[in-house]
C-alpha positions as CSV (number, residue, x, y, z in Angstrom):
1,M,-37.3,-40.5,30.7
2,A,-38.6,-38.2,28.0
3,D,-42.2,-37.2,28.3
4,G,-42.6,-36.9,24.5
5,N,-44.0,-33.4,24.8
6,P,-42.7,-31.3,21.8
7,R,-43.6,-28.1,23.5
8,A,-40.9,-28.5,26.1
9,G,-38.1,-28.1,23.6
10,S,-39.8,-25.3,21.6
11,Q,-40.5,-23.3,24.7
12,A,-36.9,-23.5,25.8
13,E,-35.7,-22.3,22.4
14,R,-38.2,-19.4,22.1
15,P,-36.4,-17.0,24.6
16,V,-33.1,-17.5,22.7
17,A,-34.8,-16.8,19.3
18,R,-36.4,-13.7,20.8
19,R,-33.1,-12.5,22.2
20,A,-31.4,-13.0,18.8
21,A,-34.2,-11.2,17.0
22,S,-34.1,-8.3,19.5
23,R,-30.4,-7.5,18.9
24,P,-30.3,-4.0,17.3
25,R,-28.8,-3.8,13.9
26,L,-26.5,-0.9,12.8
27,S,-28.3,1.9,11.1
28,A,-27.3,3.2,7.6
29,Q,-25.7,6.2,9.3
30,Q,-23.6,4.0,11.6
31,R,-22.5,2.0,8.6
32,L,-21.6,5.1,6.8
33,F,-19.6,6.2,9.8
34,V,-17.6,3.0,9.6
35,H,-17.0,3.5,5.9
36,E,-15.8,7.1,6.5
37,Y,-13.7,6.1,9.5
38,L,-11.7,3.6,7.5
39,L,-10.8,6.2,4.9
40,D,-8.5,8.2,7.2
41,R,-9.1,6.8,10.8
42,N,-10.2,10.3,11.9
43,A,-13.3,9.5,14.0
44,T,-14.5,13.0,14.5
45,Q,-14.3,13.9,10.8
46,A,-15.9,10.5,9.9
47,A,-18.9,11.3,12.2
48,I,-19.3,14.7,10.5
49,R,-19.1,13.2,7.0
50,A,-21.6,10.6,8.1
51,G,-24.1,13.3,9.0
52,Y,-23.7,13.7,12.7
53,S,-23.9,17.1,14.3
54,Q,-20.6,19.0,13.9
55,K,-20.9,20.4,17.4
56,S,-21.2,16.9,19.0
57,A,-19.2,15.0,16.5
58,A,-16.3,14.3,18.8
59,S,-18.5,12.8,21.6
60,Q,-20.6,11.0,19.0
61,A,-17.5,9.5,17.4
62,S,-16.2,8.3,20.8
63,D,-19.6,6.6,21.6
64,L,-19.7,5.0,18.2
65,L,-16.2,3.5,18.5
66,K,-17.3,2.0,21.9
67,N,-20.2,0.3,20.2
68,P,-19.3,-3.5,20.1
69,K,-21.2,-3.9,16.8
70,I,-19.4,-1.0,15.2
71,Q,-16.1,-2.4,16.5
72,G,-17.0,-5.8,15.0
73,L,-17.8,-4.2,11.6
74,I,-14.5,-2.3,11.6
75,E,-12.6,-5.4,12.4
76,Q,-14.4,-7.3,9.6
77,R,-13.7,-4.5,7.1
78,L,-10.1,-4.3,8.1
79,E,-9.7,-8.1,7.6
80,R,-11.1,-7.7,4.1
81,L,-8.7,-4.8,3.4
82,T,-5.8,-6.9,4.6
83,E,-6.7,-9.7,2.3
84,K,-7.0,-7.3,-0.6
85,T,-3.7,-5.8,0.2
86,E,-2.0,-9.2,0.3
87,L,-3.4,-10.0,-3.1
88,K,-2.2,-6.7,-4.5
89,L,1.3,-7.3,-3.0
90,E,1.4,-10.7,-4.7
91,R,0.4,-9.1,-7.9
92,V,3.1,-6.4,-7.6
93,V,5.8,-9.0,-7.0
94,L,4.6,-11.0,-10.0
95,E,4.7,-8.0,-12.3
96,L,8.2,-7.0,-11.1
97,H,9.4,-10.6,-11.5
98,R,8.2,-10.5,-15.1
99,I,10.2,-7.4,-15.8
100,L,13.4,-8.8,-14.4
101,L,13.2,-12.0,-16.4
102,A,12.0,-10.5,-19.6
103,D,13.9,-11.8,-22.6
104,P,13.4,-9.5,-25.7
105,S,14.6,-12.3,-28.0
106,E,11.3,-14.1,-27.4
107,A,9.6,-11.3,-29.4
108,L,11.6,-12.2,-32.6
109,N,11.0,-14.8,-35.2
110,E,13.7,-17.0,-36.9
111,N,14.5,-14.2,-39.4
112,G,15.0,-11.5,-36.7
113,G,11.6,-9.9,-37.4
114,V,9.2,-8.9,-34.6
115,L,6.4,-11.3,-34.0
116,P,2.9,-10.1,-33.7
117,L,2.0,-9.2,-30.1
118,R,-0.5,-12.0,-29.9
119,D,2.4,-14.5,-30.4
120,W,4.5,-13.0,-27.6
121,P,4.6,-14.9,-24.3
122,V,2.3,-13.3,-21.7
123,N,5.3,-12.6,-19.4
124,L,7.0,-10.7,-22.1
125,R,3.9,-8.7,-23.0
126,R,3.5,-7.6,-19.4
127,A,7.1,-6.4,-19.2
128,M,6.7,-4.1,-22.2
129,S,6.2,-0.4,-21.5
130,G,5.4,0.7,-25.0
131,L,5.5,0.0,-28.7
132,D,6.1,2.7,-31.3
133,V,5.5,2.0,-35.0
134,E,7.0,4.3,-37.6
135,E,5.8,3.9,-41.2
136,L,8.3,4.3,-44.0
137,W,7.1,5.9,-47.3
138,E,8.6,6.8,-50.6
139,G,7.4,9.0,-53.4
140,R,4.9,11.8,-53.5
141,G,1.2,12.3,-54.4
142,P,-0.4,9.3,-56.1
143,D,3.0,7.6,-56.5
144,R,3.6,7.6,-52.7
145,A,3.8,4.1,-51.4
146,Q,4.7,2.5,-48.0
147,T,8.0,0.7,-48.2
148,G,8.1,-0.7,-44.7
149,E,7.9,0.2,-41.0
150,V,10.1,0.5,-38.0
151,K,9.0,-0.9,-34.7
152,K,10.5,0.4,-31.5
153,I,9.8,-1.8,-28.4
154,R,10.3,-0.4,-24.9
155,F,10.5,-2.4,-21.8
156,W,10.3,-1.3,-18.2
157,S,13.7,-0.7,-16.5
158,K,15.2,-3.8,-14.9
159,T,17.2,-1.7,-12.5
160,E,14.2,0.1,-11.2
161,A,12.2,-3.1,-11.0
162,S,14.9,-4.8,-9.0
163,Q,15.0,-1.9,-6.6
164,Q,11.2,-1.8,-6.2
165,L,11.2,-5.6,-5.7
166,L,13.8,-5.4,-3.0
167,R,11.8,-2.7,-1.2
168,V,8.6,-4.7,-1.4
169,L,10.4,-7.8,0.0
170,G,12.0,-5.7,2.7
171,A,15.6,-6.4,1.6
172,F,16.7,-2.8,2.2
173,K,15.3,0.4,3.4
174,D,15.7,3.9,2.0
175,K,18.5,5.7,3.8
176,L,17.6,8.7,5.8
177,E,20.4,11.3,5.5
178,V,20.8,13.6,8.5
179,E,23.2,16.6,8.3
180,H,25.2,17.3,11.4
181,T,28.2,19.6,11.6
182,V,30.9,18.7,14.1
183,T,33.5,21.4,14.8
184,Y,37.0,21.1,16.1
185,S,35.9,22.5,19.4
186,D,33.3,19.8,19.7
187,L,35.9,17.1,19.3
188,V,38.1,18.8,22.0
189,V,35.2,19.1,24.4
190,E,34.2,15.5,23.8
191,A,37.7,14.2,24.4
192,A,37.9,16.2,27.7
193,R,34.5,14.9,28.7
194,R,35.6,11.3,28.3
195,R,38.8,12.0,30.1
196,A,36.9,13.7,33.0
197,A,34.5,10.7,33.2
198,R,37.3,8.3,33.5
199,Q,39.0,10.3,36.3
200,G,35.7,11.1,38.1
201,E,35.9,14.8,37.5
202,P,33.0,17.1,36.5
203,P,32.4,17.4,32.8
204,P,33.7,20.5,30.9
205,P,31.3,23.2,29.6
206,P,30.0,22.8,26.1
207,A,31.9,24.3,23.2
208,P,30.8,27.9,22.3
209,R,28.9,28.3,19.1
210,A,29.8,30.9,16.5
211,Q,27.1,33.5,16.1
212,A,25.5,33.6,12.7
């Protein structure tokens, strides 16, 4: 049966509150270390840039990385960076998608003239890489008058956009070309090695290399 004494509950909660309040917070220098560490993941250099002694930076960095609070802040910052990276990736895919599906005819009116940019669909505007306007004039001096203008619209390359999109989506990887010269002697020795392996004999010596 409850005794109705409100002090019992408050006394039980006080040690918890005191423990929570006694937890040390990260100093400004420790937070600066975390910021510098996330730039290049070089703990020693991050400690130096954060103002720790250069002579003891390596040991200081090791101790800092073992600090649970610093580890928690690093994980928190990394999660935020991951979220930002994912958003940037989505943005890149969207922009490349706009380039691939861009239809220049959407920039023309019924008479074949170029519409004002404000009347272009947003996807088409985002796919444009540049707009050059060349004014046409006739006459000289005070009789000189503008007779028209030529607009040159440039769009981003669909070929390059498709390649970049495939790379972003992981559809293919850039090929790494490795040069390796195989001589006729190499082929002979390799054939002899396989034959010796089948017959249980010791392998032949490697083919001699020509001196440069």
